[in-house]
TIRO-224381 format. One record per residue (C-alpha): residue number from 1; x, y, z; chain; residue in one letter. Coordinates in steps of 0.1 Angstrom, whole numbers, always signed. Example, Ala and Ser with C-alpha at 12.3 -4.5 7.8 and 13.67 -1.06 7.14 Angstrom:
# TIRO-224381
{i 1 u +123 v -45 w +78 ch A aa a}
{i 2 u +137 v -11 w +71 ch A aa s}
END
This chain:
# TIRO-224381
{i 1 u +954 v +1154 w +913 ch A aa m}
{i 2 u +972 v +1128 w +933 ch A aa i}
{i 3 u +1009 v +1127 w +941 ch A aa s}
{i 4 u +1031 v +1102 w +959 ch A aa k}
{i 5 u +1058 v +1114 w +983 ch A aa v}
{i 6 u +1082 v +1099 w +1008 ch A aa v}
{i 7 u +1069 v +1105 w +1044 ch A aa f}
{i 8 u +1096 v +1086 w +1063 ch A aa g}
{i 9 u +1112 v +1052 w +1069 ch A aa t}
{i 10 u +1102 v +1025 w +1093 ch A aa y}
{i 11 u +1124 v +994 w +1100 ch A aa n}
{i 12 u +1143 v +1002 w +1068 ch A aa g}
{i 13 u +1111 v +1004 w +1047 ch A aa e}
{i 14 u +1100 v +1036 w +1029 ch A aa i}
{i 15 u +1066 v +1049 w +1041 ch A aa i}
{i 16 u +1048 v +1069 w +1014 ch A aa y}
{i 17 u +1023 v +1096 w +1016 ch A aa g}
{i 18 u +996 v +1103 w +990 ch A aa f}
{i 19 u +985 v +1138 w +985 ch A aa i}
{i 20 u +950 v +1143 w +970 ch A aa l}
{i 21 u +945 v +1179 w +959 ch A aa e}
{i 22 u +922 v +1202 w +940 ch A aa n}
{i 23 u +916 v +1240 w +940 ch A aa e}
{i 24 u +898 v +1238 w +974 ch A aa k}
{i 25 u +914 v +1212 w +995 ch A aa i}
{i 26 u +947 v +1193 w +1000 ch A aa q}
{i 27 u +946 v +1159 w +1018 ch A aa v}
{i 28 u +975 v +1137 w +1028 ch A aa q}
{i 29 u +971 v +1100 w +1039 ch A aa i}
{i 30 u +1001 v +1079 w +1047 ch A aa i}
{i 31 u +1008 v +1041 w +1045 ch A aa e}
{i 32 u +1015 v +1039 w +1083 ch A aa y}
{i 33 u +982 v +1032 w +1099 ch A aa g}
{i 34 u +963 v +1044 w +1067 ch A aa a}
{i 35 u +964 v +1077 w +1086 ch A aa t}
{i 36 u +950 v +1111 w +1075 ch A aa i}
{i 37 u +978 v +1135 w +1084 ch A aa t}
{i 38 u +965 v +1167 w +1068 ch A aa k}
{i 39 u +932 v +1183 w +1055 ch A aa i}
{i 40 u +942 v +1217 w +1044 ch A aa y}
{i 41 u +915 v +1242 w +1034 ch A aa m}
{i 42 u +931 v +1265 w +1009 ch A aa k}
{i 43 u +907 v +1295 w +1009 ch A aa e}
{i 44 u +906 v +1296 w +1047 ch A aa e}
{i 45 u +944 v +1288 w +1050 ch A aa n}
{i 46 u +940 v +1262 w +1078 ch A aa r}
{i 47 u +947 v +1226 w +1084 ch A aa d}
{i 48 u +917 v +1212 w +1102 ch A aa v}
{i 49 u +930 v +1178 w +1116 ch A aa v}
{i 50 u +954 v +1172 w +1145 ch A aa l}
{i 51 u +985 v +1152 w +1138 ch A aa g}
{i 52 u +1023 v +1152 w +1137 ch A aa y}
{i 53 u +1050 v +1167 w +1114 ch A aa d}
{i 54 u +1068 v +1134 w +1109 ch A aa d}
{i 55 u +1065 v +1096 w +1109 ch A aa l}
{i 56 u +1081 v +1094 w +1144 ch A aa e}
{i 57 u +1052 v +1112 w +1158 ch A aa g}
{i 58 u +1027 v +1087 w +1144 ch A aa y}
{i 59 u +1049 v +1057 w +1155 ch A aa i}
{i 60 u +1048 v +1070 w +1191 ch A aa k}
{i 61 u +1012 v +1082 w +1190 ch A aa d}
{i 62 u +988 v +1069 w +1216 ch A aa t}
{i 63 u +958 v +1092 w +1206 ch A aa c}
{i 64 u +950 v +1075 w +1172 ch A aa f}
{i 65 u +954 v +1109 w +1154 ch A aa f}
{i 66 u +939 v +1104 w +1120 ch A aa g}
{i 67 u +943 v +1066 w +1121 ch A aa s}
{i 68 u +923 v +1038 w +1106 ch A aa t}
{i 69 u +912 v +1017 w +1136 ch A aa v}
{i 70 u +903 v +980 w +1138 ch A aa g}
{i 71 u +900 v +951 w +1134 ch A aa r}
{i 72 u +872 v +960 w +1158 ch A aa c}
{i 73 u +869 v +997 w +1167 ch A aa a}
{i 74 u +859 v +1008 w +1202 ch A aa n}
{i 75 u +858 v +987 w +1233 ch A aa r}
{i 76 u +852 v +951 w +1240 ch A aa i}
{i 77 u +843 v +942 w +1276 ch A aa e}
{i 78 u +869 v +921 w +1294 ch A aa a}
{i 79 u +887 v +917 w +1261 ch A aa a}
{i 80 u +868 v +886 w +1252 ch A aa n}
{i 81 u +837 v +872 w +1235 ch A aa y}
{i 82 u +821 v +839 w +1227 ch A aa i}
{i 83 u +825 v +826 w +1191 ch A aa q}
{i 84 u +808 v +793 w +1185 ch A aa g}
{i 85 u +819 v +770 w +1213 ch A aa r}
{i 86 u +851 v +789 w +1223 ch A aa k}
{i 87 u +860 v +820 w +1241 ch A aa i}
{i 88 u +882 v +844 w +1221 ch A aa v}
{i 89 u +906 v +862 w +1243 ch A aa k}
{i 90 u +919 v +895 w +1229 ch A aa l}
{i 91 u +946 v +919 w +1243 ch A aa e}
{i 92 u +937 v +939 w +1273 ch A aa k}
{i 93 u +950 v +973 w +1262 ch A aa n}
{i 94 u +925 v +996 w +1280 ch A aa d}
{i 95 u +925 v +985 w +1316 ch A aa g}
{i 96 u +907 v +952 w +1316 ch A aa q}
{i 97 u +891 v +959 w +1282 ch A aa n}
{i 98 u +901 v +958 w +1246 ch A aa h}
{i 99 u +903 v +990 w +1226 ch A aa l}
{i 100 u +905 v +997 w +1188 ch A aa h}
{i 101 u +920 v +964 w +1178 ch A aa g}
{i 102 u +948 v +964 w +1204 ch A aa g}
{i 103 u +984 v +975 w +1205 ch A aa t}
{i 104 u +990 v +961 w +1171 ch A aa f}
{i 105 u +958 v +971 w +1155 ch A aa g}
{i 106 u +953 v +987 w +1121 ch A aa l}
{i 107 u +966 v +1021 w +1133 ch A aa h}
{i 108 u +1001 v +1005 w +1137 ch A aa k}
{i 109 u +1001 v +984 w +1105 ch A aa k}
{i 110 u +1021 v +991 w +1074 ch A aa l}
{i 111 u +997 v +994 w +1045 ch A aa w}
{i 112 u +1006 v +993 w +1009 ch A aa k}
{i 113 u +993 v +1022 w +988 ch A aa g}
{i 114 u +990 v +1028 w +951 ch A aa k}
{i 115 u +972 v +1052 w +928 ch A aa v}
{i 116 u +945 v +1038 w +906 ch A aa e}
{i 117 u +929 v +1065 w +884 ch A aa g}
{i 118 u +915 v +1092 w +907 ch A aa k}
{i 119 u +917 v +1070 w +938 ch A aa s}
{i 120 u +943 v +1059 w +964 ch A aa v}
{i 121 u +941 v +1022 w +972 ch A aa i}
{i 122 u +955 v +1010 w +1006 ch A aa l}
{i 123 u +958 v +974 w +1015 ch A aa r}
{i 124 u +970 v +954 w +1045 ch A aa t}
{i 125 u +967 v +919 w +1060 ch A aa t}
{i 126 u +959 v +911 w +1096 ch A aa c}
{i 127 u +971 v +877 w +1110 ch A aa k}
{i 128 u +959 v +860 w +1141 ch A aa e}
{i 129 u +995 v +857 w +1153 ch A aa s}
{i 130 u +997 v +895 w +1153 ch A aa e}
{i 131 u +965 v +908 w +1169 ch A aa d}
{i 132 u +948 v +877 w +1184 ch A aa r}
{i 133 u +917 v +880 w +1163 ch A aa y}
{i 134 u +906 v +847 w +1147 ch A aa p}
{i 135 u +917 v +842 w +1111 ch A aa g}
{i 136 u +936 v +862 w +1085 ch A aa t}
{i 137 u +917 v +893 w +1072 ch A aa s}
{i 138 u +925 v +911 w +1040 ch A aa e}
{i 139 u +915 v +948 w +1043 ch A aa i}
{i 140 u +913 v +974 w +1016 ch A aa k}
{i 141 u +905 v +1011 w +1017 ch A aa i}
{i 142 u +898 v +1033 w +986 ch A aa t}
{i 143 u +901 v +1071 w +991 ch A aa v}
{i 144 u +887 v +1097 w +967 ch A aa e}
{i 145 u +886 v +1135 w +967 ch A aa l}
{i 146 u +857 v +1147 w +946 ch A aa i}
{i 147 u +853 v +1184 w +948 ch A aa g}
{i 148 u +849 v +1191 w +985 ch A aa e}
{i 149 u +840 v +1155 w +993 ch A aa q}
{i 150 u +866 v +1131 w +1009 ch A aa l}
{i 151 u +852 v +1096 w +1005 ch A aa i}
{i 152 u +865 v +1064 w +1022 ch A aa f}
{i 153 u +853 v +1030 w +1011 ch A aa h}
{i 154 u +863 v +1001 w +1034 ch A aa y}
{i 155 u +864 v +965 w +1024 ch A aa y}
{i 156 u +874 v +933 w +1044 ch A aa a}
{i 157 u +872 v +896 w +1041 ch A aa e}
{i 158 u +885 v +868 w +1063 ch A aa s}
{i 159 u +894 v +831 w +1060 ch A aa d}
{i 160 u +877 v +824 w +1093 ch A aa e}
{i 161 u +847 v +839 w +1113 ch A aa d}
{i 162 u +861 v +871 w +1130 ch A aa t}
{i 163 u +853 v +906 w +1141 ch A aa l}
{i 164 u +854 v +935 w +1116 ch A aa i}
{i 165 u +843 v +971 w +1126 ch A aa n}
{i 166 u +864 v +997 w +1108 ch A aa l}
{i 167 u +865 v +1035 w +1112 ch A aa t}
{i 168 u +887 v +1066 w +1110 ch A aa n}
{i 169 u +898 v +1084 w +1141 ch A aa h}
{i 170 u +905 v +1119 w +1129 ch A aa s}
{i 171 u +904 v +1147 w +1153 ch A aa y}
{i 172 u +888 v +1178 w +1137 ch A aa f}
{i 173 u +894 v +1214 w +1147 ch A aa n}
{i 174 u +878 v +1235 w +1120 ch A aa l}
{i 175 u +893 v +1267 w +1135 ch A aa n}
{i 176 u +927 v +1252 w +1127 ch A aa g}
{i 177 u +946 v +1224 w +1143 ch A aa h}
{i 178 u +966 v +1247 w +1165 ch A aa n}
{i 179 u +938 v +1271 w +1174 ch A aa s}
{i 180 u +929 v +1258 w +1209 ch A aa g}
{i 181 u +899 v +1239 w +1222 ch A aa n}
{i 182 u +868 v +1230 w +1201 ch A aa i}
{i 183 u +842 v +1245 w +1224 ch A aa f}
{i 184 u +835 v +1274 w +1201 ch A aa t}
{i 185 u +825 v +1250 w +1173 ch A aa h}
{i 186 u +788 v +1245 w +1164 ch A aa y}
{i 187 u +775 v +1210 w +1163 ch A aa l}
{i 188 u +744 v +1192 w +1151 ch A aa k}
{i 189 u +740 v +1154 w +1154 ch A aa l}
{i 190 u +714 v +1132 w +1136 ch A aa n}
{i 191 u +706 v +1112 w +1167 ch A aa a}
{i 192 u +680 v +1111 w +1194 ch A aa k}
{i 193 u +695 v +1082 w +1213 ch A aa l}
{i 194 u +728 v +1077 w +1231 ch A aa f}
{i 195 u +744 v +1050 w +1252 ch A aa m}
{i 196 u +755 v +1059 w +1288 ch A aa p}
{i 197 u +786 v +1042 w +1300 ch A aa c}
{i 198 u +802 v +1028 w +1332 ch A aa r}
{i 199 u +834 v +1041 w +1348 ch A aa e}
{i 200 u +855 v +1019 w +1325 ch A aa d}
{i 201 u +837 v +1035 w +1294 ch A aa l}
{i 202 u +819 v +1003 w +1285 ch A aa i}
{i 203 u +782 v +1010 w +1278 ch A aa p}
{i 204 u +760 v +1002 w +1308 ch A aa d}
{i 205 u +733 v +985 w +1286 ch A aa n}
{i 206 u +709 v +1015 w +1287 ch A aa r}
{i 207 u +698 v +1034 w +1256 ch A aa i}
{i 208 u +686 v +1069 w +1265 ch A aa c}
{i 209 u +670 v +1098 w +1248 ch A aa f}
{i 210 u +692 v +1128 w +1244 ch A aa t}
{i 211 u +664 v +1153 w +1250 ch A aa k}
{i 212 u +668 v +1177 w +1280 ch A aa d}
{i 213 u +704 v +1164 w +1285 ch A aa t}
{i 214 u +738 v +1177 w +1276 ch A aa p}
{i 215 u +738 v +1151 w +1249 ch A aa f}
{i 216 u +711 v +1168 w +1228 ch A aa d}
{i 217 u +725 v +1182 w +1196 ch A aa f}
{i 218 u +695 v +1177 w +1173 ch A aa e}
{i 219 u +696 v +1214 w +1166 ch A aa e}
{i 220 u +728 v +1233 w +1156 ch A aa l}
{i 221 u +742 v +1248 w +1187 ch A aa c}
{i 222 u +776 v +1259 w +1201 ch A aa q}
{i 223 u +793 v +1229 w +1216 ch A aa l}
{i 224 u +806 v +1247 w +1248 ch A aa e}
{i 225 u +824 v +1229 w +1276 ch A aa k}
{i 226 u +800 v +1206 w +1295 ch A aa p}
{i 227 u +796 v +1210 w +1332 ch A aa n}
{i 228 u +807 v +1177 w +1349 ch A aa d}
{i 229 u +792 v +1188 w +1382 ch A aa k}
{i 230 u +757 v +1185 w +1367 ch A aa n}
{i 231 u +759 v +1153 w +1348 ch A aa n}
{i 232 u +774 v +1119 w +1359 ch A aa e}
{i 233 u +781 v +1108 w +1324 ch A aa q}
{i 234 u +802 v +1139 w +1316 ch A aa i}
{i 235 u +821 v +1134 w +1349 ch A aa r}
{i 236 u +829 v +1098 w +1340 ch A aa i}
{i 237 u +843 v +1106 w +1306 ch A aa c}
{i 238 u +856 v +1141 w +1315 ch A aa k}
{i 239 u +836 v +1153 w +1285 ch A aa g}
{i 240 u +820 v +1134 w +1256 ch A aa y}
{i 241 u +830 v +1099 w +1248 ch A aa d}
{i 242 u +797 v +1083 w +1240 ch A aa h}
{i 243 u +780 v +1062 w +1213 ch A aa n}
{i 244 u +750 v +1077 w +1194 ch A aa y}
{i 245 u +725 v +1057 w +1174 ch A aa i}
{i 246 u +718 v +1073 w +1141 ch A aa v}
{i 247 u +683 v +1083 w +1130 ch A aa d}
{i 248 u +682 v +1063 w +1098 ch A aa k}
{i 249 u +676 v +1029 w +1085 ch A aa s}
{i 250 u +705 v +1004 w +1090 ch A aa n}
{i 251 u +730 v +1002 w +1062 ch A aa n}
{i 252 u +716 v +1032 w +1043 ch A aa s}
{i 253 u +739 v +1062 w +1037 ch A aa l}
{i 254 u +729 v +1091 w +1058 ch A aa g}
{i 255 u +742 v +1122 w +1076 ch A aa i}
{i 256 u +756 v +1117 w +1111 ch A aa l}
{i 257 u +769 v +1151 w +1121 ch A aa a}
{i 258 u +774 v +1187 w +1110 ch A aa e}
{i 259 u +802 v +1208 w +1124 ch A aa i}
{i 260 u +809 v +1245 w +1119 ch A aa w}
{i 261 u +840 v +1265 w +1128 ch A aa s}
{i 262 u +836 v +1295 w +1151 ch A aa e}
{i 263 u +838 v +1320 w +1122 ch A aa d}
{i 264 u +813 v +1299 w +1101 ch A aa k}
{i 265 u +839 v +1297 w +1073 ch A aa k}
{i 266 u +843 v +1260 w +1074 ch A aa v}
{i 267 u +816 v +1234 w +1076 ch A aa c}
{i 268 u +820 v +1196 w +1078 ch A aa l}
{i 269 u +792 v +1172 w +1072 ch A aa k}
{i 270 u +799 v +1135 w +1079 ch A aa i}
{i 271 u +779 v +1108 w +1062 ch A aa y}
{i 272 u +781 v +1070 w +1066 ch A aa s}
{i 273 u +761 v +1038 w +1063 ch A aa d}
{i 274 u +771 v +1029 w +1099 ch A aa a}
{i 275 u +743 v +1026 w +1124 ch A aa p}
{i 276 u +762 v +1044 w +1152 ch A aa c}
{i 277 u +790 v +1068 w +1158 ch A aa f}
{i 278 u +812 v +1077 w +1187 ch A aa q}
{i 279 u +813 v +1114 w +1197 ch A aa l}
{i 280 u +847 v +1121 w +1214 ch A aa y}
{i 281 u +860 v +1155 w +1224 ch A aa t}
{i 282 u +897 v +1147 w +1229 ch A aa g}
{i 283 u +893 v +1145 w +1267 ch A aa n}
{i 284 u +926 v +1126 w +1272 ch A aa s}
{i 285 u +949 v +1146 w +1250 ch A aa i}
{i 286 u +976 v +1157 w +1274 ch A aa n}
{i 287 u +1002 v +1182 w +1262 ch A aa n}
{i 288 u +1010 v +1164 w +1230 ch A aa v}
{i 289 u +1036 v +1179 w +1206 ch A aa l}
{i 290 u +1018 v +1181 w +1173 ch A aa g}
{i 291 u +1022 v +1197 w +1139 ch A aa k}
{i 292 u +1041 v +1230 w +1136 ch A aa e}
{i 293 u +1054 v +1225 w +1172 ch A aa k}
{i 294 u +1019 v +1230 w +1185 ch A aa s}
{i 295 u +1011 v +1217 w +1220 ch A aa i}
{i 296 u +978 v +1199 w +1218 ch A aa y}
{i 297 u +957 v +1199 w +1250 ch A aa k}
{i 298 u +925 v +1183 w +1262 ch A aa s}
{i 299 u +895 v +1191 w +1240 ch A aa y}
{i 300 u +915 v +1204 w +1211 ch A aa q}
{i 301 u +898 v +1181 w +1186 ch A aa g}
{i 302 u +864 v +1165 w +1180 ch A aa i}
{i 303 u +860 v +1130 w +1167 ch A aa c}
{i 304 u +829 v +1116 w +1149 ch A aa i}
{i 305 u +837 v +1079 w +1145 ch A aa e}
{i 306 u +811 v +1060 w +1123 ch A aa p}
{i 307 u +810 v +1024 w +1135 ch A aa q}
{i 308 u +790 v +997 w +1153 ch A aa l}
{i 309 u +782 v +1002 w +1190 ch A aa a}
{i 310 u +809 v +996 w +1216 ch A aa p}
{i 311 u +810 v +960 w +1229 ch A aa n}
{i 312 u +784 v +951 w +1203 ch A aa a}
{i 313 u +798 v +915 w +1202 ch A aa i}
{i 314 u +787 v +910 w +1238 ch A aa n}
{i 315 u +754 v +929 w +1233 ch A aa s}
{i 316 u +731 v +907 w +1213 ch A aa p}
{i 317 u +705 v +935 w +1209 ch A aa w}
{i 318 u +730 v +955 w +1188 ch A aa m}
{i 319 u +743 v +949 w +1153 ch A aa s}
{i 320 u +771 v +925 w +1155 ch A aa s}
{i 321 u +807 v +930 w +1142 ch A aa p}
{i 322 u +810 v +893 w +1136 ch A aa l}
{i 323 u +815 v +884 w +1099 ch A aa i}
{i 324 u +814 v +849 w +1086 ch A aa k}
{i 325 u +843 v +832 w +1067 ch A aa k}
{i 326 u +846 v +847 w +1032 ch A aa r}
{i 327 u +817 v +872 w +1040 ch A aa e}
{i 328 u +824 v +905 w +1023 ch A aa k}
{i 329 u +824 v +935 w +1047 ch A aa y}
{i 330 u +819 v +970 w +1034 ch A aa q}
{i 331 u +816 v +1005 w +1050 ch A aa r}
{i 332 u +815 v +1040 w +1036 ch A aa i}
{i 333 u +825 v +1073 w +1053 ch A aa i}
{i 334 u +821 v +1106 w +1035 ch A aa k}
{i 335 u +834 v +1139 w +1047 ch A aa y}
{i 336 u +817 v +1168 w +1029 ch A aa q}
{i 337 u +834 v +1202 w +1033 ch A aa f}
{i 338 u +822 v +1236 w +1022 ch A aa n}
{i 339 u +832 v +1272 w +1026 ch A aa g}
{i 340 u +804 v +1288 w +1045 ch A aa g}
{i 341 u +767 v +1293 w +1049 ch A aa e}
END
């Protein structure tokens, strides 16, 4: 069942929310930022994503809670890259670097949503005059709730060569959004390799094995708070904020991560055709007023962001986010929930 509700108004325009619901799960996604605002597990009586009670919270948000991010997710070094014979200069919105499409990225766009059959369709247009990326890109997302699977299909096309690398930035806390930090969660990652980063969080061009490091989650284990005194990478990021390379063939749909709540009543498995994902443990959340007047603190949510590698456009050995004029971009992300072992 899908219903359409008024979530708020922005610059005089009504912003709608779409509620996808069955006997197990209720999900809400809004037109502002194509943002997931709720994933409510009915049997367990818990909302498992961080967010805000109203539209004003999302307008002021700096954490990307639940948002669609792009045109190009993650960081681009020095906020520029070479395209053909010119240097494309993007906004420096993360120190000297570019992050998640900039101040006016997809997370701050007004999308137009509608219901088509059993899906919600969200569309928006990105113009060079708005975000500094070359060309005008048409972007579409389809959202479906099939049983306990929440499935996102991403599509994009541009009238010029440009960068496209889309993902969702939901922060999950399977104990409940207001239950405190995520270090009692259990985590398993389908990755043997990760990319260490510099002080500015740009990858340092190394690809390292996770084995015998705090980054090894090949077997299901409790996340626990990492000790920054024993690992330089944990110190730099104040936790986890690193790109992992998935153990699968490029462009094939495969599992990226498996997360369990402390009580083992909620399990989330994340699948995608993306070659990489960013593991982020909410290190920079700082006393944010969230849903139900909750105060979110550092490490209150875990993000698994399927995408291409950070700064891939300046790293020719990685899959590139550059798409050609009229080339059709596609990405799939699937969130599979279930109620226990």
